[in-house]
C-alpha positions as CSV (number, residue, x, y, z in Angstrom):
1,M,11.1,-3.0,4.2
2,S,9.0,-2.3,7.3
3,G,8.6,1.3,6.1
4,A,7.2,0.3,2.9
5,I,4.7,-2.2,4.8
6,D,3.9,0.7,7.1
7,G,3.1,2.9,4.2
8,C,0.8,0.4,2.5
9,V,-1.0,-0.3,5.8
10,E,-1.3,3.5,6.3
11,F,-2.9,4.0,2.7
12,G,-5.0,0.9,2.9
13,T,-6.4,2.0,6.3
14,S,-7.2,5.6,5.0
15,F,-9.3,4.0,2.0
16,L,-11.4,2.2,4.6
17,L,-13.0,5.5,5.2
18,L,-14.9,4.9,2.0
19,F,-16.6,2.0,4.0
20,P,-17.7,3.9,7.4
21,H,-19.9,0.7,8.4
22,V,-16.9,-1.5,8.7
23,Q,-16.1,-2.5,12.2
24,S,-14.4,-5.9,11.6
25,V,-12.9,-7.9,8.6
26,D,-16.4,-9.6,8.3
27,D,-18.1,-6.3,7.2
28,I,-16.3,-6.0,3.9
29,S,-15.9,-8.5,1.3
30,Q,-12.3,-9.5,0.4
31,E,-12.9,-8.4,-3.2
32,D,-14.1,-5.0,-2.2
33,F,-11.3,-4.6,0.1
34,E,-8.7,-5.5,-2.5
35,H,-10.3,-3.3,-5.2
36,Y,-11.1,-0.4,-3.2
37,C,-8.4,-0.3,-0.4
38,L,-5.5,-2.4,-1.2
39,K,-4.7,-2.0,-4.7
40,P,-4.8,1.9,-4.5
41,A,-2.6,1.7,-1.7
42,L,-0.1,-0.3,-3.4
43,E,-0.3,1.9,-6.7
44,M,0.2,4.9,-4.6
45,R,3.2,3.3,-2.8
46,V,4.7,2.5,-6.5
47,V,4.3,6.2,-7.1
48,I,6.1,7.3,-4.2
49,K,9.0,4.7,-4.7
50,K,9.5,6.2,-8.3
51,Q,9.3,9.8,-7.2
52,L,12.0,9.0,-4.4
53,C,14.1,7.3,-6.9
54,I,14.0,10.4,-9.2
55,I,14.5,13.0,-6.4
56,D,17.5,11.3,-4.9
57,P,18.7,8.3,-7.2
58,K,21.8,7.7,-4.8
59,E,19.6,7.1,-1.7
60,F,16.8,5.3,-3.2
61,D,17.7,3.9,-6.6
62,V,19.6,1.1,-5.1
63,P,18.9,-2.7,-4.6
64,G,16.6,-3.2,-1.7
65,K,15.3,0.3,-1.7
66,N,13.9,0.4,-5.3
67,T,12.0,-2.8,-5.2
68,L,8.4,-3.2,-4.8
69,L,6.7,-5.4,-2.2
70,E,4.9,-8.8,-3.1
71,V,1.6,-8.2,-1.2
72,V,-0.8,-11.3,-0.6
73,Y,-4.0,-10.5,1.2
74,S,-5.7,-13.2,3.3
75,R,-8.0,-13.3,6.3
C-alpha cells in the first residue's frame, strides 16, 4: 500500500507547482489544495491502477492491489 501512497504524494506535490508562492501549509487554502492538487492526484492514481490491471491482470487485478485508497486530508 505504501507505493500507492507514495504515488499520490508525488502527484500531489507536483501539482503544487501551480502555486509557486506556497512555502508552508498556511500559504494555500485546504479547498484549493484539495481541488487543484489532491483530487487530480487521486484521479491519476485511479487511471494508473486501471491500466496496470489491464496490462497484467494476474499481477494487479487481485484483492489488495486493485483496491483504491480512501484519502482524508487534514492539517
